N, C-alpha and C positions, 0 to 999 in steps of 0.2 A: 560579364565575368561570373563564373560560378564560385561558390564557397570553396576555399582550399581545404584539404584534409589536414588532420593532426592539429586542429585549431578549435578553440571553444569561443563561440561568438555570443555577444550580449544582444538580446533582443527578444521579440515575441516569436514563438515558433510558427505562428500562422503567417508571419511575414517572411521569415528566413527559410522556411521549407521551400518556398518558391524560388529561392536562389541556389538550390542544390541541383547539380547536373542530373538530368533525367536518367532513370534506369541505371544508377551508379551504386546504390546502397544494397549490400548483400543482406544486411540484417539491421533493423532498427529495434533497439531494446530500451525501454524506459518505464518509469513509474510516474504517473501524472500527479498533480495535486489531488488529495483525497476528499476535499471539501469538508475538512474537520475544524476549520476556523484558525488554522495556523497563520502566522504573520504574513507569509509570502502568498497566501491565497485569500486573504480577507476581502480583497477588492471584488471577488466573484460572488454573485448571487447563485442560488441553486441552478436556475435556468441558464445563466451565463456559463456555469461550470459544465453543464451538459453540452452546450453549444461549442465550448472550447474543445472538449474531447472529440466531438463529431467532426469538427473542422480539421483538427490536427490529423485524425485518422484518414479523412478524405484526401488530404494533401499527400499522403504516403503512396498512393497508387502510382503517381508519376515518378517518384524518386527511387522506388524499389526496383531492383533487377527482376526480370521475369524469373519466376521460381524462387524469389527471395522471401524473406519473412519479416513480419512485424510482431514483436513480442511485448505485450503490455503486462506489467506487474501491478496488481492492485488488490486490495482487500475486497471481498465480495459483498460486504454489507455496508451500506451508507446509513448513518443515523442523523436525522435532522428534525427540528421542531415542526410540529404539525398541529395547528390550532383546531383542526376539524376532528382530530382523533379523540375517542373517548378516554377518559382518565382511567389509567390502570390501577385497580384496587389490589393491594397486596397486604394481607394480614400475616406478617411474619411472626408466627407464634414462638419461634425459637429465640427471638430477640425481644420479646415483650418483657419489660421489667416488672410490670404490674399484671398479676394473674386474674384481675377482675374481668369477667366475661360479659357479653351483651345480655345473656340470660339473667345474670345477677342484677344488672342495672334495670332491666325491664321489671324484674320482681320488686326491686326497691321503689320504682316509680308507681307500681300498682299499690304498694303499701303506703306510699307517701305521694299521692297525686299532686299535691301542692308544692312539692320540692322543685327548685330549679337545679341546674346542673352543678352549681357550686355547692349546694346543700347535699346533693347526692354524692358528690366527690368526698365531702367531709364524712358522710355516713359510711361510705365504702373504703375510705382510706386511700384514695387515689387523687389524681389531678383532674381538673375540669376538662382538660384536653383529652384525657382518656375517656371520660364520659362522652364527649363529642365524637371522638373517633369510633367508639364502639356502637353508638346509636346511629350515626349518620354515614358510616362507611367512609370516613375520611382518611383511610390508610392509602394515601395516594403516592405512588412512586414519583419522587422528584419534588414533592410538596404539593399541597392541595390547590395552590394558585399558579403553579408552573405549567407552561405549555408542555404537553406530552411529546415524547420522542418516538418517531416512526422509523421502522427499519425498512430499507429498500434494497433489493438485490442489484448490484452493479453489472453483473455479467451480461444481463439482457441489453443494457445500454451499450456496452462495448461490442457485443456480437452484432447488434443491429447497425451500429456505426461502421463496422468492418464490411458487412454485407452491402450497405449502401455505397461504400467506397469501391466495390469490386474485388474485395479481399475475402477469402474464405477461411472460416475457423478450421484450422488444421489439427490442433491438439490443445490440451491444457495440462499444465502441471500444477501441483500443489506444493507450496513452500511452507513447511512446518517449522516454526521457530522453537527455540528452547523456551522453557517456562519462565520467561522474563517477568511474568506477573505473579509468580508463586508466593510472594510476600504480600500481595494485595488482598484486602478483605472485600473488595468490590463484589466478587462473585458470590459472596455469602448473602447478599441483600436481595437476590432475585433468582429465578430459574434460568436466566440467560447465561450462556456459556462465556467464558473468557475467550476473546478472539485471538487465537494463537496460530493462525495460518493465513496465507494469502494465495491468490491464484496467479499463474502465468498463462495468459491467453496467447496462443500461437496462431497468427494469421498468415496465409500463404497467398502470394500473388501468382496467378496462372503463368506457367512456364516450366521449363525443365529444371528440376531440382537435383543437384549433385549429392548423392549419398555416399559418403566415404567413411567406413567404419574404422579406418586406420587413424582417424583424427583422435580417437580415444583408445586408451589401453583396454585390454580385455576386462580388467578389474573395474575401470570406469564405466564401461558398458554395462557390466553386471550390477554395479552399485547405484548408478544414477542415470546413465545414458538411455536405458530402456525402461526406467522406472517412472511412474506417474507422481510419486511422492518424493520430494527432496527434503531432507533434514539438514538444516543449516542454522547455526547460531545467529541470533540477531546481533546487531551492532551494540557493543557494550556501552557506548557513550555517544549521544548526539550533541556533543558540546559545541561543535562548530556549524552544525546544520540540523534542523529539526527532524528530518526524516531521511535517514541514510539506510540503504540496504547493504548487506555484506557483499564484498567484492566477488565472492564465490558464486553469487547468483548470476550476474551478467557474464562472468567468466565461463560458467557451464554452458550458457546459451550460445556464447560466441564460439566456444570450442566445438560444440555439437553441430551448429548450423552453418559455419563459415570456414573458409580456408585462409591460410596466411596471405597477407597483402589485401584481403578484402576490406571494404569500407564499412565501418559500424557507425550507426547514428544513434544519438540520444538527444532528443529535443527538449527534455526537461533535466538537464545535466546535473543540477545541484552542485554538490561538492566534488564531482568528477569521477565517481566510482566506475561508471561504464567505460570511460576513457582509460582509466588505469588498467581495467581488465583487458581492454583491447591492446594496450601496450605490452602487457605480459604475454599475450597470445600472439604477438607480432602481427597484429592487424592495424590498419589505419582507422582513424575515427574523425567524425565531425560532431561537435557538441554545440547545443543551443541552450542558453540560460537567460532568463528574464532579469535576474537581479545581479547587479554589477559586482558586488562583493563576493558572490559565489563564483562568478567567472574568474576573478583574480585568484581565489582559493583553488579552483580546479586547475587552472593553468600552472600554478606553482607546484601543485601535487604531481602534475604530468611531467614537468621538468625534472623533478626529483625521481620519478619512476623511471624515466629514460636513463638518468645517471646510474641508478641502481642496476638496471638491466645491462647497461654497457659494462659496468664494473664486473658483474657476474660473468658475462661472456668473456671478458678479458682474463679473468681468473681461470675459466674453463680452458681457454686456449693455452695459457701458460702451463696448466696441468698436463694437457695433452702433449705439449712440446717436451716437458720434463720426462714423460713416460717414454718418448722416442729416444 
């Protein structure tokens, strides 16, 4: 027996993907764990995370329809501790409370060669930590004893996994979020940019792809259907799940790439956003989620969404009858 549609199943995607009817999924759209240390992904090491992505993508080849799509939403940089990385030295002069320079300290040392750093600090009117930082270059980002953070591009991992699975990178879109971090001061501490966008990687399974421009209105085609950059507000509160994306994100993918009654898959379902988008667009869905409380949350959200859709359709029908 294959997994039934319009249901969210609890379990590991690597197991349940093998229970989906072959060649039945028109589009699989999901966002995997980002390996950022969130509660639901702490059990994964870096290498285990890589293997999870590769295995899940590999299993998609058999379940996708020929000409169907896999769309992966993920931030393109991964940051993780790397003990082999040199310590990043950052002398942030705009944040220095003490204006004592290294040159002044060296001059004081020359004049008082027998002074230790505590005596030099008293002489120059600063702390002994300032003496140490200026002389020894201990302006280390993250603390002089902390393991440094290395940045790694995720796109290569995703692309290679798709290619190995027999899927071809067809397109990519950029989701630009609103400035949710605008009140954060983090960006003032280094030259690194605030991460305000994510990628959508579109993979194609060889076969005939139906292109129907009537799925979108002319305005939708002009504003986002044919555009590489999508501007969508991020979720305002992740109070019931740590990593939600806006429903408009999977909704656009579903509307663009699939037809009514097609089956949409999300194998990292979370709170149920992709299923809700499928319901709104009158598609069927299959959801897979590892954590039981999120399965319950998503199923309840879907029940409510069906009710809202039915009520809206009933209201529309009554309106049409009244017009007649």
